[in-house]
ChimeraX commands (.cxc) that place a marker at each C-alpha (Angstrom):
marker #1 position 17.53,-39.22,10.23 radius 0.5
marker #1 position 20.51,-38.01,12.18 radius 0.5
marker #1 position 22.68,-35.04,11.35 radius 0.5
marker #1 position 26.11,-34.78,12.85 radius 0.5
marker #1 position 27.18,-31.47,14.34 radius 0.5
marker #1 position 30.07,-31.05,11.96 radius 0.5
marker #1 position 27.73,-31.52,8.96 radius 0.5
marker #1 position 25.38,-28.73,10.07 radius 0.5
marker #1 position 25.59,-25.45,8.19 radius 0.5
marker #1 position 25.96,-22.47,10.52 radius 0.5
marker #1 position 23.52,-19.58,10.18 radius 0.5
marker #1 position 24.91,-16.55,8.41 radius 0.5
marker #1 position 22.75,-13.40,8.36 radius 0.5
marker #1 position 22.36,-11.80,4.94 radius 0.5
marker #1 position 24.96,-9.19,4.12 radius 0.5
marker #1 position 23.89,-5.75,2.95 radius 0.5
marker #1 position 24.26,-5.18,-0.77 radius 0.5
marker #1 position 27.46,-3.49,-1.80 radius 0.5
marker #1 position 27.42,-0.52,-4.12 radius 0.5
marker #1 position 27.74,-2.81,-7.15 radius 0.5
marker #1 position 24.82,-5.06,-6.19 radius 0.5
marker #1 position 21.13,-4.27,-6.39 radius 0.5
marker #1 position 19.35,-4.28,-3.04 radius 0.5
marker #1 position 16.06,-6.10,-2.50 radius 0.5
marker #1 position 13.07,-4.10,-3.71 radius 0.5
marker #1 position 11.33,-2.02,-1.05 radius 0.5
marker #1 position 7.69,-2.91,-0.47 radius 0.5
marker #1 position 5.37,0.07,-0.30 radius 0.5
marker #1 position 2.98,-0.69,2.54 radius 0.5
marker #1 position 0.89,2.37,1.72 radius 0.5
marker #1 position 0.00,0.93,-1.68 radius 0.5
marker #1 position -0.89,-2.38,-0.04 radius 0.5
marker #1 position -3.16,-0.65,2.48 radius 0.5
marker #1 position -4.86,1.38,-0.26 radius 0.5
marker #1 position -5.44,-1.77,-2.32 radius 0.5
marker #1 position -6.97,-3.56,0.68 radius 0.5
marker #1 position -9.18,-0.56,1.46 radius 0.5
marker #1 position -10.36,-0.36,-2.15 radius 0.5
marker #1 position -11.17,-4.06,-2.11 radius 0.5
marker #1 position -13.19,-3.73,1.10 radius 0.5
marker #1 position -15.03,-0.67,-0.21 radius 0.5
marker #1 position -15.91,-2.51,-3.43 radius 0.5
marker #1 position -17.28,-5.46,-1.47 radius 0.5
marker #1 position -19.29,-3.18,0.83 radius 0.5
marker #1 position -20.70,-1.21,-2.10 radius 0.5
marker #1 position -21.71,-4.44,-3.82 radius 0.5
marker #1 position -23.45,-5.69,-0.69 radius 0.5
marker #1 position -25.27,-2.37,-0.23 radius 0.5
marker #1 position -26.34,-2.33,-3.87 radius 0.5
marker #1 position -27.65,-5.87,-3.55 radius 0.5
marker #1 position -29.57,-4.94,-0.40 radius 0.5
marker #1 position -31.16,-1.87,-1.99 radius 0.5
marker #1 position -32.00,-3.75,-5.18 radius 0.5
marker #1 position -33.64,-6.49,-3.16 radius 0.5
marker #1 position -35.65,-4.03,-1.12 radius 0.5
marker #1 position -36.82,-2.14,-4.20 radius 0.5
marker #1 position -37.93,-5.31,-5.95 radius 0.5
marker #1 position -39.65,-6.62,-2.82 radius 0.5
marker #1 position -37.53,-9.76,-2.63 radius 0.5
marker #1 position -36.16,-8.98,0.84 radius 0.5
marker #1 position -38.32,-8.76,3.94 radius 0.5
marker #1 position -37.52,-6.43,6.84 radius 0.5
marker #1 position -37.23,-8.64,9.91 radius 0.5
marker #1 position -35.94,-5.94,12.27 radius 0.5
marker #1 position -39.44,-4.73,13.22 radius 0.5
marker link #1:1,2 radius 0.2
marker link #1:2,3 radius 0.2
marker link #1:3,4 radius 0.2
marker link #1:4,5 radius 0.2
marker link #1:5,6 radius 0.2
marker link #1:6,7 radius 0.2
marker link #1:7,8 radius 0.2
marker link #1:8,9 radius 0.2
marker link #1:9,10 radius 0.2
marker link #1:10,11 radius 0.2
marker link #1:11,12 radius 0.2
marker link #1:12,13 radius 0.2
marker link #1:13,14 radius 0.2
marker link #1:14,15 radius 0.2
marker link #1:15,16 radius 0.2
marker link #1:16,17 radius 0.2
marker link #1:17,18 radius 0.2
marker link #1:18,19 radius 0.2
marker link #1:19,20 radius 0.2
marker link #1:20,21 radius 0.2
marker link #1:21,22 radius 0.2
marker link #1:22,23 radius 0.2
marker link #1:23,24 radius 0.2
marker link #1:24,25 radius 0.2
marker link #1:25,26 radius 0.2
marker link #1:26,27 radius 0.2
marker link #1:27,28 radius 0.2
marker link #1:28,29 radius 0.2
marker link #1:29,30 radius 0.2
marker link #1:30,31 radius 0.2
marker link #1:31,32 radius 0.2
marker link #1:32,33 radius 0.2
marker link #1:33,34 radius 0.2
marker link #1:34,35 radius 0.2
marker link #1:35,36 radius 0.2
marker link #1:36,37 radius 0.2
marker link #1:37,38 radius 0.2
marker link #1:38,39 radius 0.2
marker link #1:39,40 radius 0.2
marker link #1:40,41 radius 0.2
marker link #1:41,42 radius 0.2
marker link #1:42,43 radius 0.2
marker link #1:43,44 radius 0.2
marker link #1:44,45 radius 0.2
marker link #1:45,46 radius 0.2
marker link #1:46,47 radius 0.2
marker link #1:47,48 radius 0.2
marker link #1:48,49 radius 0.2
marker link #1:49,50 radius 0.2
marker link #1:50,51 radius 0.2
marker link #1:51,52 radius 0.2
marker link #1:52,53 radius 0.2
marker link #1:53,54 radius 0.2
marker link #1:54,55 radius 0.2
marker link #1:55,56 radius 0.2
marker link #1:56,57 radius 0.2
marker link #1:57,58 radius 0.2
marker link #1:58,59 radius 0.2
marker link #1:59,60 radius 0.2
marker link #1:60,61 radius 0.2
marker link #1:61,62 radius 0.2
marker link #1:62,63 radius 0.2
marker link #1:63,64 radius 0.2
marker link #1:64,65 radius 0.2
view
């Protein structure tokens, strides 16, 4: 498919919102980082609990020796 140069739409950067318009919502990166940290901590705690439970029940074998 060919597009002629006069049919192309020129790029126009977004204009800042005027006083009567609402600006785009600001993303709080701190909340995102805290959520990711909490998710990682939950996964790590679950893995540790599974390891300890397995060791206490004798299901897991220590192969590091």
